[in-house]
N, C-alpha and C positions, 0 to 999 in steps of 0.2 A: 290231646295237645299238651306238651310238656310245659313246665313252668318257664323254661328258658324262652319259649316261643312268645311269651307276653312282653318280652323286652321291646320289640318295635312298637307295641301298643302303649307301653309306658312312656315312650318319647312324646306321644300326643298328649298324654295326661299332664306331663311336666310342662309341655309347651303351653297348654291352656292356662296353667297356673302362673307361669313366669310372665306371660304376655301382659297380665293385669298389673304388673309392677311398674309399667310405664317405661321400662328400659328399652333403648332402640331395638327395633325388630331385627335388624341385620346382625346385631351382636347376640341377641337371644338365639337366633337360628344357628350362628356360627358356634356359639358356646355350647349349645346342646348337641350339635354335631360332633364337636371335639369331645365332650364329656361322655356321650353314649358310645362313641367310637372307642375310647379308652376302656369303658366298661365292657364293650364287646370283645376287646382284646384280652381283658382279664378272664373272660369266660370262654375264650377260644373261638369266638364267632367272627372276629374282625382282626385283620392284620394291619400293623402300623404302616406298612408300605402303601396300603390303600388310600391313605390320606393324600398321597401324591396324585392319585387318580382324580381327585376333585378339581385340581387346577386345570388340567386339560378339558374337563367337562365344562367348567366356567368359561374357558377361553372359546372352545368350539360351540357351546350352546348359547352363550350370551354375547361375548365380545365379537365373535365372527359371524353372528347370526344376521344375515342381511335383512330379515324382516324387522328385527329390533332397531335397525339403523333409522327406521321411520320415526321412532319415538322422539328424538331430539327435534326433528323438523315440526311434528305436530305440537310438541310442547311449546316451541318457539311461536308457532302460529297462534295457539291459544293465549300465550303470554302477551303477544303483540296486540291481538284483538281485545284482550282484557285491559292491558296497561294504556292503550291509546283511546279507550273508551268506545270502540266500535261494537264490541260484544255487549257492552251495557246499553248501547243504543238499540241493538237487536232485542235484548231482553226487555227493554222499556217498551218497544213497539208491541211485543207479545203481551205485556202487562196491560197496555192500553186497550188492545183488542179484547182481552179477557177480564177487563176491570169489574164488570158486573157479574162475573161468574164466581161462585164460592171457591175459595182456594185458588184464585186466579194466578197468583205468582207461582205457586207449586205446579199448577198445570202448565204455566209458561215454561218452567224449568223442564217439565217432562217433554213438551214439544221440542225444546231446544236440545234436549238429550237425544231424542229420537233423530233429529236433524244431524247431530254430531255423530250418532252411531252409524247413520247412512254414509257418513263421510270416510270412516275408517274403522277397522277392527282392532286397533291398538287400544285395549281396554285401559291400561295404565295412563296413557296420554288423555283419553277421553274423561276418565274420572278426575284426574288432576285439573284438567281444563274446566270441567263443569263446577268443581269445588271452588276454584279461584274466581270464577265468573258469578256464580249464583249464590253461594253461601253467605258472603257478606251482605248482599241485598236482602236475603231472607231473614238474617239476624236483625237487620235494621228495621225490618217490617214486623218484628217481634213474633216471628214464627216459632212454634215449639221446635226446640233443637232436634228432637227425635224424628219428627215429620220431615224437617228440612234435610237432615243428613240421609234419611231413608230414601227420600225422593231423589236426591242427587246420585246416590250410589247405585240405585236400581236403574234410573235412567241412563247413567253413564255406562252401565254394563250391557245395554241392548246391542252394543256393537259386536258382541260375541256371536250374535244370531242374525241381525239384520245385515244383509249383503252391502258391501263386500266384507266378508269376515275372514280373518286369517285362520280361525278355527276351522271353518268349512273347507278352506284350501288344504289344510293338513289332513283333515278327515277324508276328503276326496282322494288324496294320494294314498292314504292307508287302506281305504276300501276299493281303490281302483274304479272310481265312478267319475262321471262328468262334474266338473266344478260348476259349470253353468246350470245344470239341472239342480244341483244342490243349492245353489244360490236362490233359484226360483222357488224351490220347495220351502225355504226357510223364511221367505218374505212375509207370508201371511201370519205364521206363528209369531214372528217378531213384532209385527204390528198389533196382533192380538194381545200380547203381553203389555204393550204400551197402552192399549185400551183398558186393560184391567187396572193398570196404575191410574188411569184417568178416573175410572169409576170409583176407586177406593178414595182418592183425594177428594172428588166431589162429595162423596158420602160423608167422610169424616169432617169435611169443612162445613157442611150443612148442619150436621149433628152437634159439632163442637166448634163454633167459630173462634174460640180462644186459641185454638191450636194453629189456625190459619186466618189471622185478621184480614178483613177485606181491604182492598185498596181504596184510595180516595176517589170519589166520583169525578172530581175535577182534574184528575191526573191526565195529562195529554190534551191534544186539540179536540174541539168539539165539532168543528165543521168538517164537511166531507173533503173540502179542498186541503185543510190542514192535516187531515189524516193521510191523504194521498201524498202530500209533501213529506210527512214523517216517514211513510213507508219507502218512498223513493230515496231518501237520504239514509235511513237507518236500518231498513229491513232488506230491501232488494240487493244491494251490493254484496253483503256477506253471504246471503243465501245463494246468489248466483255463483259466487266463488265456491261454496260448499258443493253445490250441484255439479259444477264443472269438474271438481275433484272426484265426486262420486261416479260421474259418467266416465271420466278417464280410466278409472280403475275397473269399473263394471264392464266396459267395452274393450278392455285390454289395451287401451292406448298407453297406459303407463303403469308401473309397479307401484305399490303403496309408498315406497321410499321416494320415487320420482314425483308422485302426486303430492307427497308431504312437502317436498322441496318447493314445488310450485305453490302450494298453499302457504308456505311460509313467506315466499316472495310476494304472493298476492296480498297477504295481510299487511306486509310492510308497505306496499304501494298504496293500499287503501288508507293506511295511516298517513302516508305522505300527502295523499290527495286531500285528506281532511285537515291537513296542517297540524297533526298531532304526533309527529315522529321527530322529535328533537334528538340530539346526540345523547342527552341525559336519559330520555326514554329508551332509546336503543341500548344504551349500556345497562339500564336496569332490567330489560327484557333478557338480554344475553346472560347477566348474572343469575336471574331467576331460573332461566332454562338450565344453565349449568347445575345449579343446586338441586333442581327437581329431577333432572336426568340422573344425577349421582345417587339420589335417594331411590329412584326406581330401579336402577341397575344394581344398587347395593342389596335390595330385597331379592332380586333375581339370583345374585351370588349366594346369599344366605339360603335361599330356598333350594338351590342346586346342591349345596353341601348337605342340607338337612335330608333331601330326598335320596341322595346317594347313600348316606349312612343307613337310612331306613331300609333301603333295598338290601344293602349288604348284610344287615342283621336278619334278613328273612321276611321282611314285610310283604314282598311280592308273593312269597309262598303261602302266606296266610290267606291272601285273596284267592290264589289259585285253588287251594284246598276247599274253600267255601264253595267254589264253582263246581269242582270235580265230584264232590260228595253230596251235591244237593239232590240229584235224581229227579229234578223237576221236568215238566213238559215244556212246550213252547211258551205258554203264558207264564208259567212259573219261572222259567229261565229269563224271560224278558223283565219280569218284576224284580228278579234277583239282580240283574244287571243295573236296573234303575236304582235300586236300593244301595248297591255298592257305589255307584257313581255319586249318589247323594252323600253317603257317609264319607267317602274319600274327599268330597268337596269341603268338608270341615277342616281338612288339614293340608291338602295338596292343591296346586293350581291345575288349570285345565290341561296344560301341556303334559304334566306327569300322569294325569288320569287318562288322557287320551292314549298315551303310549303304553299304559298298563292294560287297559280294558279292551281297546280295539283289536290289537294283535291276538288276544286270547279268543275273542268271540267271532272275529271275521270268518274263520273256517266253519263255524257252526251256523252261520246265517242261512246257508243253502239247505240246511236240514230243518229249519223252522217252518211250521205250517200253521197259519191262523185261519184257515178255511176261507169263507167269503169275506172275512173282516178286512183282509189286505191281500192283494194279489201277490203271488210269489215273486214276480218280476220287480215289485215295488217295495218289497220288504226292506231291502238294503237302504233305500232312501228314507223310508219311514223311520227305520232304526237309527240312522244318522241324525235325523232331526230330533228324535227323542233324546239321544245323547247330548246333542247341542243345547237343547233347552235345559236339560239337567245340569250340564256343565256351566251354564250361566249362573246357576245357584252356587257353584263352587267359588265364585268370585265374592259372594255375599255372606256365606255361612261362617259364623264364628267357630273356633277362635282364630282361624287362619284364612279368612277371606281377604284375598289380595286387594280388592277394591276398598275395603275398610281401612287397610293400612296406607294405601295411596291417599285416601282422603285425610286420614289423621296427620299424614306428613305435611300437608299444606293447609289444614284447617286452623282457624284461630285457636289460641291456647285454651280459651274457655270451653271449647268443645272437647269433652272427654270421650275416651274410647268406650266407656260404658254407655254413653248416650247414643254413639254410633251403633253399637251392638243391638241395643233395644230398638232403635229406630228402624232397623232393617228387617226385624221379624215379620211384620205384616206383608212386606213385599216378597219375602221368601215364601210365605203362605200363598200368595197370589201366583207366584211362579210355579208352585206345586199344583195349583188349580189349572194353570196353563198346560202343564205337563200332562196331567190327567185328561184334559180335554183332547189333546192331540193323540193320546193313547185310545180313547174311546171313540173318537171321530177322526180317522186317518185322513179324510178328505181336507181337513184344515191345512195339511201340509202337501197333500198329493194332488189336489184338484188343479191348482195353478200350474203345476209341473206338467200335468197331462195336456193342458191347453197349450203350454209352451212347446211341447214335443209335436203337437198336431198342427 
């Protein structure tokens, strides 16, 4: 490999350094794209006219993306639920139910994140929503910032795996398999990851209570009737709304964009019914939605420019060379793909990784043979779930985990990027444990799919 081939890799090294300066992410990505593009031009690897190609990629991949149009509606729904106090009521109900459990608030956030994940696969909207809803309450409860941010980021990214997931829809199209089968195959692995989060939070809360101070015993009603009334007013309405959205998407009644619109309208109606939706609240929600959506789409724009320059400088060739000259068998090739996905997740989002890895390996899947470990007819589904679990990590791994920047964009100023980075490390380890479990025990993902097909 020549010295000039290290230019794409140096983009990542510089990115990892510059991100810690605290400069806005969109300008960091755009500036590095411009700088390395000019450097590539000086070395004869990049043409200035290629900068014009970035604009149509942003327009076609971001502005005209019908999937991303669901982001504003879900952000509006989350903002309305948060600003009107409905989401706080939901979180309060979960806290009351788990008030005697160590780390009850963090566990409540995990449950809420799982519910939100089942509602939509829009990770940016889920993470932003969960940050706005839960982080202030956890800080008020004197939670360790690392545990608080790690819990929220990990729970918010479950939407990449728990159906309905946009990632699974794209993967099903690239692999030419059934979306419904892929949804069913991903359900147990997604819930298994949530269970791992539960176990970690319970353990660390019991071992070190200072990281997750217990809730007051007198919090909430004590009588059975009081609890029932609390659940009827604060728990059931938003959960029913979320379940209706999930069912509508899962059964094909509506697209994510349509379901998001219904969810936004439903959140507004719930706020009206509770007498909490004044013109002032509605204006604040619209303003917050606009600012949040601008931040999310700004990151998409910067990431698109960064990824294009990376590819133009030969970044894809480096990945392909590693694969072509590996000489591994079926197991070696699988582990190599998992390693590449994990490493790419440090710097690229799941869309870029999916478009790089799947087209390269899809033709090879028919040649893989794992003996009695996995039936040949099920390898493609097993492989898809492994990639999906791995790609969830791409949202969390520094220095370019998208979920971390979504969180930083709406987190209180006292929450530093370093705290977010260190807080997510244990959850990344848990996700690797989950990935290893699905590799060693394929039935974790394939058993339910077999029942579904029969």
